[in-house]
C-alpha positions as CSV (number, residue, x, y, z in Angstrom):
1,X,0.8,37.3,10.6
2,X,0.2,37.1,6.9
3,X,-1.4,33.7,6.3
4,X,-1.6,33.8,2.6
5,X,0.7,31.6,0.6
6,X,3.2,33.6,-1.4
7,X,5.2,32.6,-4.5
8,X,7.6,34.5,-6.7
9,X,6.3,35.6,-10.0
10,X,7.7,33.2,-12.7
11,X,8.2,33.8,-16.4
12,X,6.7,30.9,-18.4
13,X,9.3,28.4,-19.3
14,X,9.3,26.1,-22.3
15,X,6.9,23.1,-21.9
16,X,9.2,20.1,-21.7
17,X,6.5,17.5,-21.2
18,X,6.0,17.1,-25.0
19,X,9.5,15.9,-25.4
20,X,9.5,13.6,-22.3
21,X,9.8,10.5,-24.5
22,X,12.9,11.7,-26.3
23,X,15.1,10.7,-23.4
24,X,14.8,9.0,-20.0
25,X,13.0,11.1,-17.4
26,X,15.2,13.3,-15.3
27,X,16.0,11.8,-11.9
28,X,14.6,14.4,-9.4
29,X,15.5,14.2,-5.8
30,X,13.2,16.1,-3.4
31,X,15.0,16.8,-0.1
32,X,12.8,17.4,3.0
33,X,15.2,19.5,5.0
34,X,13.7,19.7,8.5
35,X,14.2,16.9,11.0
36,X,12.7,19.0,13.8
37,X,10.1,17.5,16.2
38,X,6.7,18.7,15.2
39,X,7.9,19.9,11.8
40,X,5.5,21.1,9.1
41,X,7.7,19.9,6.2
42,X,5.8,16.7,5.4
43,X,2.7,18.7,4.7
44,X,4.4,20.9,2.2
45,X,6.3,17.9,0.7
46,X,3.0,16.0,0.2
47,X,1.5,19.0,-1.6
48,X,4.5,19.3,-3.8
49,X,4.4,15.5,-4.5
50,X,1.0,16.0,-6.0
51,X,2.7,18.2,-8.7
52,X,5.7,15.9,-9.4
53,X,3.4,12.9,-9.6
54,X,1.8,14.4,-12.8
55,X,5.1,14.9,-14.6
56,X,6.3,12.4,-17.1
57,X,9.6,14.3,-17.5
58,X,10.7,13.5,-13.9
59,X,11.4,10.3,-12.0
60,X,11.1,11.5,-8.4
61,X,12.6,10.2,-5.2
62,X,12.2,11.8,-1.8
63,X,15.1,12.1,0.7
64,X,13.7,12.9,4.1
65,X,16.4,14.1,6.5
66,X,14.3,12.9,9.5
67,X,15.4,9.5,8.4
68,X,19.1,10.3,8.2
69,X,21.4,11.0,11.1
70,X,24.6,12.7,9.8
71,X,27.0,14.2,12.3
72,X,28.3,17.7,12.0
73,X,31.8,16.5,12.7
74,X,33.2,15.8,9.2
75,X,35.8,13.1,8.5
76,X,37.7,11.7,5.5
77,X,37.4,8.3,7.2
78,X,34.0,8.2,8.8
79,X,33.1,5.5,11.3
80,X,31.0,2.5,10.1
81,X,27.8,4.0,11.6
82,X,28.3,7.2,9.7
83,X,29.0,5.3,6.5
84,X,25.7,3.5,7.0
85,X,23.9,6.8,7.2
86,X,25.7,8.1,4.1
87,X,24.7,5.0,2.2
88,X,21.0,6.0,2.8
89,X,21.4,9.2,0.7
90,X,24.7,9.3,-1.3
91,X,23.5,7.0,-4.2
92,X,20.4,9.0,-4.7
93,X,22.3,12.3,-4.7
94,X,24.9,10.9,-7.1
95,X,22.3,9.6,-9.6
96,X,20.2,12.8,-9.5
97,X,19.8,15.0,-12.5
98,X,18.1,17.7,-10.5
99,X,17.1,18.7,-6.9
100,X,14.3,20.4,-5.1
101,X,15.0,21.4,-1.5
102,X,11.9,21.9,0.8
103,X,13.1,24.0,3.7
104,X,11.8,26.0,6.6
105,X,13.5,29.0,8.1
106,X,14.8,28.6,11.7
107,X,16.2,31.8,13.3
108,X,16.7,33.5,9.9
109,X,18.5,30.5,8.5
110,X,18.1,26.9,7.3
111,X,18.2,23.6,9.3
112,X,21.5,22.2,10.5
113,X,20.4,18.8,9.1
114,X,20.5,20.3,5.6
115,X,23.9,21.8,6.2
116,X,25.3,18.5,7.3
117,X,23.9,16.8,4.1
118,X,25.5,19.4,1.9
119,X,28.9,19.3,3.7
120,X,29.2,15.5,3.6
121,X,28.9,15.6,-0.2
122,X,30.6,17.6,-3.1
123,X,30.7,16.0,-6.5
124,X,27.1,14.8,-6.0
125,X,25.9,18.4,-6.2
126,X,28.0,19.6,-9.2
127,X,26.6,21.0,-12.4
128,X,23.0,20.1,-11.5
129,X,20.0,22.4,-11.1
130,X,18.4,22.9,-7.8
131,X,15.1,24.7,-6.9
132,X,13.7,25.8,-3.5
133,X,10.3,25.4,-1.9
134,X,10.3,27.3,1.4
135,X,8.0,28.0,4.2
136,X,7.8,29.9,7.5
137,X,6.3,32.9,9.1
138,X,6.1,36.4,7.5
139,X,9.2,35.8,5.4
140,X,8.0,32.5,3.9
141,X,11.5,31.0,4.4
142,X,13.1,33.3,1.8
143,X,16.0,34.3,4.1
144,X,16.9,30.6,4.4
145,X,16.8,30.3,0.6
146,X,19.1,33.3,0.0
147,X,21.7,31.9,2.4
148,X,21.4,28.5,0.7
149,X,22.1,30.0,-2.7
150,X,25.5,31.1,-1.4
151,X,26.2,27.7,0.0
152,X,25.2,25.8,-3.1
153,X,27.3,28.1,-5.3
154,X,30.3,26.7,-3.5
155,X,29.1,23.2,-4.5
156,X,29.0,24.3,-8.2
157,X,25.2,23.8,-8.1
158,X,22.9,25.8,-10.4
159,X,20.2,27.3,-8.2
160,X,17.0,28.5,-10.0
161,X,15.6,31.9,-9.6
162,X,12.1,30.5,-9.6
163,X,10.9,29.5,-6.1
164,X,7.7,28.7,-4.2
165,X,7.3,30.1,-0.7
166,X,4.6,29.9,1.9
167,X,4.3,32.8,4.4
168,X,2.2,32.0,7.5
169,X,2.4,28.4,6.5
170,X,0.3,27.0,9.3
171,X,-2.6,29.1,8.2
172,X,-2.2,28.2,4.5
173,X,-3.2,24.6,4.8
174,X,-6.2,22.9,6.3
175,X,-5.9,20.2,9.1
176,X,-5.9,17.5,6.5
177,X,-3.1,19.1,4.5
178,X,-5.1,20.7,1.8
179,X,-3.9,24.1,0.5
180,X,-6.6,26.7,1.2
181,X,-5.8,29.0,-1.7
182,X,-4.0,26.9,-4.3
183,X,-4.1,29.1,-7.4
184,X,-0.9,31.1,-7.0
185,X,1.3,28.3,-5.4
186,X,0.1,25.7,-7.9
187,X,1.0,28.0,-10.8
188,X,4.4,28.7,-9.2
189,X,5.1,25.0,-8.7
190,X,4.3,24.3,-12.4
191,X,6.6,27.1,-13.5
192,X,9.3,25.9,-11.2
193,X,9.2,22.3,-12.5
194,X,9.1,23.5,-16.1
195,X,12.2,25.6,-15.5
196,X,13.9,22.8,-13.6
197,X,13.2,20.4,-16.5
198,X,14.8,22.8,-18.9
199,X,18.0,23.2,-16.9
200,X,18.1,19.5,-16.1
201,X,18.0,18.5,-19.7
202,X,20.4,21.2,-20.7
203,X,23.0,20.3,-18.1
204,X,22.6,16.6,-18.7
205,X,23.2,17.1,-22.5
206,X,26.2,19.4,-21.8
207,X,27.8,16.9,-19.5
208,X,27.4,14.1,-22.0
209,X,29.5,16.1,-24.5
210,X,32.0,17.5,-22.0
211,X,32.2,16.1,-18.4
212,X,32.2,18.8,-15.7
213,X,35.4,18.9,-13.7
214,X,36.6,21.0,-10.8
């Protein structure tokens, strides 16, 4: 198994950090998609948090789906227990200017917990940029990402070309969660956040002039 962390090559995006004071920081919601027992997601999420923590152009909030129990049976009139679970995540999604989804690949696809989160919401996703950080075995979770692009297109979400992916993820980090070979993934994470900031600002400004409607 290939244990080297892989990341797509990114074209340098404009540096938005210099203009961070011109407007409020973008509200970035980072979604940890896996709720599986023994999941590796928190390790990847903690690494990514090290990058978002240095950014003045983002105000970051983490939504961990291990802390949310959304049923797959959708309803226009959910039970009180379901409304309580939705209340844990809906305000954050609604207020977000941009998203990053951290997802594994399970059986060539993405977790059911993420699909439930997507399906329980609609307007919260619209006209906002979304980027992917994926992980897995040989494929690095990229098959899950390609499927998610189709799903999010239906939500009117703008998914970024730039991604970060970890192939052989268990061999890419030390036991304490440190990335063994950080140069390529760190550069990819910086490029991803630069690009996300550009799209976040562009779409926020556009919606201020002309609200997005479906």
